[in-house]
N, C-alpha and C positions, 0 to 999 in steps of 0.2 A: 566703269569697265564700258567700251560704247555696245551699244546695240548693235542687229544683226537684221540686212534683207531675207530675211526666210524664204520669202516664195511672192511671184506675182501672177495678177491676172488682167488678160486686155478681151474687151469685147467689145463688137459692134451688132446693131442692130439694124436691116436693111426698112426702111420706111419712106417709100417712095412717093407712095400716099401722103404723109406728111407732112412732104415737102407743100405741097400743093394747098393742101389746107391749115397748116399751122407753123411753117415757117415764118417768120416775121416780115422779111421783104417780100414773101407773096399774100400775107395777110392785111399788111399796107398798100399792097400797090390795087386788093379788092378795093380798099376804102378810096382811096382819093382816083382810082382807073380801072371801075369794074369791069369796063370791056376791052381792056387790055390787051392789045396783039400777044405782048410775052404771057398773061396766062392762057391764051389758048395754043400756045404753042408747046408748052412744059411737058404735055402726055406724049410728043412725039420725041422727047429727050430724054425718055426715063431708061435707065439703065434695067435689065433685066436681073433676076437673084442673083445666075448663074454669072452671068456677066461683073456681077459688083464683085461676087466672091473670087473671080477669077484675075481679080486687078491687083498688081504686084504689092503698091501699096497697104492696101488690106491682107492681103499676105500675110506682109511684112508684121503688121500690125496685134497677128493673132501669134506670132511665132512660126510662121512654117516659112519665112525666106528671114534671113539677116540682113541688117544695112548696107552690108557690104556688097550681096548678090545683088539686092535691089540697085545699088548704087552702078552695075555692071550691064543695067539696061538702059537702051540708052532713051530719052527722053522725045516726046511725052509720051505716057504709060497708059492711058485711057485707052488707046488704039491697038494696045499688046496683052492678048492672054496669059496668064500664067498655066501652063499644058497641068492637069492633076491637082487643081487646085482644090480646094479640102475646104467645107463646110468649118470645123475642127480644128484648131491648132496647139501646140503645145503651153500659148497662154491662155487659149480660150475659144472663142468662137465668133459668128457671123450667123444671126439667128435671123429668120425669114421675117417679113411682117405681120404674115399670120397667127403664128406661133406667141410671138410678142405681143399681139393682141390678147388672147388667152394671157400671158403673164400680165398683162396689166391690170385685167380683171381682179386676178388673183391678188395683186396687192392694194385693190383698192377696200379694205375693211367697213365704211360707213354707206356702204349700198347706191355709192353713185354710179357704177360703171355696168352697163346693159349692153347684149351682143347677140345677134340675130341666130334664132335656134337651129337653122341649118348650116346659118357661116359656124357655131359649136362640132356640132356633129361630124362638120366634115373635117376640122381643124384638131380636135380632141384627139384623135387616136396619135396623129402625128407630135402632138408634144406629150403625151402620154410614154413613146418612144423614147425621150430628150436626157441619155444617160444620168443628168442631175437632177432631173424631177422626181423625188422622193415621192413616197404619198400622202407626206405630211401636206404636200405642195398639190397634187393632183389632186387630194379631196375636195380643195378650196374652190375649183371650176365648177362655175353655177351655170343651170340650166337655160337654155337661150330663150328670148320674149320675142312674138311677132315682130314682124317689119312694121304694123302697122302705129305700133305702140313709140316703135325705134323714128316712126318718121314725124309725129305728133312733138318728139320731145326736141326736136332738132327743129320744127320750121314753127313752135309755138312757145316751145319752154325754155330759151334760150342755152338749149345746148350744144354741146360739141359734136358734131359728127366725129364716130370711124367710121375710116374707110377701107376698102381693101379691093386692086385690081378695079379701082374708080367705081367700086359699088359702095352703098353706103349698109354697113356691117350693124352699127351698135352706136352708140352717143353715152356721153359723162356727163351728166346733168351740173347745175349748178350747187354749192353746197350751202347758197343765205340766198334769200331774195334781193338784197340791196348789197349790202357787204362784197366792196371794188375788188379785196382780197380772196375771194371763195367764188368767184365768175368758175363758170366752166371753163372757160379758156386755159385759165390761171390752174385750176383741180387737174385736168387735164397736163399741162406743163410739167407738173408736179411729181405725179402719177407717173409720167414716163421717166421723169428721173430718178427717182425711187424705187421703178423696176428694171430699168439698165443697171443701176448699183446690184441690185440684188442678183443680177445674171453674173454680174464680174464677180461679186462674194462667194457664191457657191463653186465657180471656176479656182477661186484664190483656195477655199479648204479642200477641195480633189486637189490640188497642186502642193500644198503645204504636206499635206499630210497626217495633218493634224485631224482631233478631234471637235468639233465644232462646239463642243463645251468645255475649250480650252480657248476660246478667243473670248479676252476680257472686256476689249475697249473699242468703238470702232467712231473713227470719223469723217463723217462727210464733208467733201471740197467743192461739191457742187456748184454751181453759179447761179441756184435759184430761192427762191423766199416762202417757207413753207410759211404763213400763220394767216392768220384773221385781221379786221380790222384794228381791235385795241393791241393786236402784236407782230406787225405783220412779215418781217421773217423773225419770229420765233423760233422756229426750227420743231422737232427737230429730223432727219432725213436720217442720219446716223443710227439711231435707235429704230426708226419705223424701218427702215430693211434690215438689219440685224433679225425683228422680228419677224419675216418673210421668210428671209433665210435658213432659220432652225439655229439662230445663239443666242439660247436662252438662256447661258449663262454672261451675259455682254452686256453691257450699259456705254453710254454712247453721247459725242454732241456733235456739233458742226462747225467750222470753219471757214470764214467769206473771206476772200481778197482778190475777186475778179481770178486773173489767170495764174497770180501768183500762188491762188489759198492750197493745192496739192504741196508743192511745197514746206510752204507753209506748216500744213498740217503734219508732213512727212516729220520736220523738226521736233514740232511738237511730238510725235510718237515717241522719237526715237529718246528725244529728255524726257518723259513718262517713263520711260521702259529703263535708260539708264538710270534712272533715281529709283527705281527699283516696287513705284508704284502701280505698275501691271507688268505681265509677263507676255502677254500676245497683244498689241495693237494692230487693228486694220485703217489707212487711209481707203478711202472708196472715192468716188463719184461719180456718176450717172449720166447720160446724157442731155443736153439742150436742141429743145425740140424747135428756138427762135433760128438758132442759128443753119438748119437745113435748107439749103436752096442759098444762102447768102449771097451768094457769086453767081446766081443763075442765070441771073439776065446778062452778063460778060461772057458766061458759057456759052449760051443759044445764040449772041451772036456771033461765034465763033465755031458756030454749025459743029459743037460739043455737047455730049451728055451731061447736065447736071450730074455734076461730081459729089456735092455733099448732100447723099443720102441717106448717109449713115448715121445714127445715135453710137456715140463713143462714150466706152467704160472703162475703168478701172480699179484694180483693188491691190493693194501692196501692204503686205504681212511683219512689219515690225518685231521683231521677238529679242528677248535675252539673248546676251551670247554662247553660240552651241562648241566655240571653239573651230568653225567652219565655214559658215558663210559671208560674206562681206561685211566690213563695219560700216556703219555711219557716223561719220569721225565729228561729232557736234563740238570740237576743238577749232576746227575750221570750218566759221559761219560766215559768209558774205551777208552783209545787208544796206540798201537801200535806206539813207538814215532820213529821218525830215529836212534834215539841210544838205544834204547832197547834190540837189540840183536834178534834171531832168534830161538836160546831154545827152546825149549817145556816151558819147567818152565818159560822163561822168557817173552814166546807170553802171558802165562793164567796169571801171575802174572798181565802183564802191562792192562788186559782185562777183570780183573775178581776181584781178591785182591785190588787191589791199587786204583779204582775209590770207591771202595767200606768204603774202609778204610777211604778214603776223605771226605767220608759222614757220618762217625761214626759206620758202618756196619758189620757184619762177614758176612762169606759164607755161612752161615747157617742160615740166615734172608733172601734170595733168595728161594724160594719154588721151581722152576724149572728153569732150563738153557735150551737154548735153542741154540747148536753149530752148528754143520755139521751135520745136521739129515739124511744121506745119507742113503739109504735100506740096510742092509747089508745082504740081499739076493744076491744083486749086486755086494758089493765087498768082501766080504768075500771065494767063490770060485773063483777069482781071486788074492787073493794070498794079500789084503790090511786089511785085516782082517775090524769088528767089529769097525767104526770111531767115530759113538756119544758114545759108551761103552770108547775107549779109551780116548777121550777128557772128560769125566763124573770121567776116575778114576784120569787124571790129575790136576781136579779140587778138590776132596774129596782128595788126597796127599797133596795137595797147604791147605786144609783146616786144615787134622791133623800139619802140620806144622805153622802152626797161630795158633793152638791150640783151632779153633772151634769143631772139635771132635776127640775123641781119636782113636786111630792106629786099636780098634777094632770095630770103626763103618766105616771102611774104605769101606767096603764090600757092605755093604748096601745102602754107600752112591749113586751108580749110579740107581738105584730103586728108590729111596726118593724122588731126586733133580734130576733125567735127565728120559730120552725118549728112546724108542726103535724108531730107526731111519724108517723115510716109505717114504719118498721125492725119485724122479725120480735123476738118477745120471748126472745132465745135468751142473754141475761148480757153479754157482750161484745160482740156483733156493735152495739149501740145507741148506744154507749157513743161518743157524739162522733165516730167513723168515715163513720155513713154520707154525711155533708154534704159531705166533702171530694172526691167528684166533682164534684158540685153546683158548690162552693166554686171549683173549676179554671176551671169553663165560668164561671160570673158574676164571678170576677174577670179573666179573658181577655176577656169584652164588658162590662167595665166597670161593670157594674153593683154589685159591692161593691169597696170598697177595704181593707177588714182582715174577715177572718175568724178568731172563735178558736174551736180543737178541746178540747175537753173531754174529760178523761175521769175519769171515779171508780169506786171498789170499794169493797169488802166485804171486808178482809183477817182482818175477826173469823171468818168463815165456817169457815174454817181450823184456828180454836180455836187458834191458834197467838199470835195477838194482840188487843185489844180497836183499836186503830187502825184507823185509814178509810185510804185512799190517794185521789190522784188527782195527773194533771199537766194540764199546758194549754200549749198554743205558738199561734201566729199564723199564720196565711197570708196573702199580700199579693203583690199586683204586681210584676213583676220589673223588676229596678231596670236593668236593658238591658245589665249588663255578663256576658260571657258566661265562664265558664272556660278559662281560657290553659293550654294544654299546658307540659306543662313541659320540651319539647325544643322548639329550633330547626332552620326550616326549611335547607337545602346554601345558597340565595339569602340567608337572612339571615347566615348565617356569614360568607360571600361580603363585603358589604357592611360588616359589622364588621372584618371583614380589613383592608378596602381604604380603609376611613376609620382605622385603629388606623394602617398604613402611613404616608397622609395627614399625619395629626397628628404623628408623629416623623419625618416629613422638616421639615414647619414648624417644629418643634422645633432640627434642625439648621441652619436656615438663619436661625435667632434666635439660634446661637450664633457 
C-alpha cells in the first residue's frame, strides 16, 4: 500500500548581512579583490524585511499565494509589492534576521556561538512571541556577552562574525585549532543549515496535527557536510535538527545528492513507510549560506536589488496510508542511470517518458510537472534564462516526439502542464519539492490527478564523476484504502474463535 504526503512546510529566513559576510560569491570576491566596487555597492542594493515579505515569489513559497496567482503578475516581480503581505503563511513563514540569530545560537550545543548582550535583550521579546517557540526552546537562550569579547574573537581568534543591520552582534568560534572541517566558517554554514531545518520542522509538526512523539524518522537532504577531518561528511543533520525541534522519539540520517537529494529522500521515505519500517518519516532540508547573493553581481549591474537574500528550508511528512492524503506511487519512479548519458533529451527521457511508458501512461496523463522551480526573476538577469520554462519546453518536445501532443500544441504545453518558478535559488530547495505542498492541496481538491516531482543534480560538481543525476516520482489521489494495523482487536479474536468452534461443531455433526 502506498505511503502518503500528510503535510508540508516551507520557510524562508531573511539574511541580508549574511549575503555580504557568508555568501560564496562575496567571500571569494573579498579574497581576490578586497577593494571591489561590487562589494561597496551591495549595502545600497539590499531589500528591507518588509520588501522581502511583500515579494510575490516569497509569498508563494510560504503558501499565501498559489503558483497560478503568481503567474498572473507581470514580470519582473521585484518591483511589484503584494498588498497585505504577511510574514506567516499556511505552509510556514519568513523569519527576520535578528530572530534567526537567536535560533542559530539555540541550535549550537557546543558553546560556539556568542551574541552581544544588548542585541539579545532587544531581540528576545520578539522571539518569545513566536507561536511555535515553546519553553523547551526559549529556555535555551543564553545571556549575551560584551562587544569587546566579540571583537577580539573576530579579529584575533579566527571566528566568524555575526552581523545585523551592518553591525557586529556576535561570533561563531572555530571548533578546532587545525581541523579544516571545523573552521568557524564551516561551523557557521552548518549551524545555519541546521537552524533553518529546525524552523521548517516546527512548522511541519503544526501543519500535520501530529504530536512530536509520533515522528519516527527524519531524513535531512541539504547540501552541507557535517563532520571532522576524519569523517568530513559523516553527518547527522537529520538527528541534530530533530533534537532541537523536540522530536524525542525520532532517529534519522542524511541523504546527499546535490539538487536531486530531496527527491531521492522522498522516495526513500515513501519506501520505508510502505515497507512498514516506520509510520511517520520527515524529509527536511535547511538553507545554504554559500548561495546567498550568488547572482548578486548581475543584479547590481542591472540596478536591481540583490534578490538572493533568503535562506530556504522545507519539510515534508510521509506517513502510512490514511485513506485520504495523496499517495506517492513508488511503482512509477524515474531514474537517471549510470549509462543514461547527460544530454538534455536523455535526462528528460529517463526521468519522464520512460517511467510513464512502463506504467502504460502518456506524458499528457500527468497534469503538472515540478522540475527545477527556480525563480526566473533571479536567473534571467544573470543570463541563466527561465529554468522551469526551459524544462517544460523539453518535456513538451518529448511529448511531440512520442505522439502525445501535436506540434501545434507545443507552445501551450508549459502553461498547461507546468508552472512559473517561485523558489529561492538555493540549489536543492527548488528541485521539484516546492510544489509538493501545493500538489497535495490540488490533488485533494480534485484539480490535479497526477503530479510528477522531478529532482535533478550535478554530480560532477564534486569532481568524483562526470555523471548527471536525477530521480522522479508520481503523486496521485488516494485509492481509498487505509493501511491496516498488523494486530487484531479483542472482539475480532472472540469472533474468530466463535466461528472456528461453530465450524468444528458442524464438522462433528457431518461425521
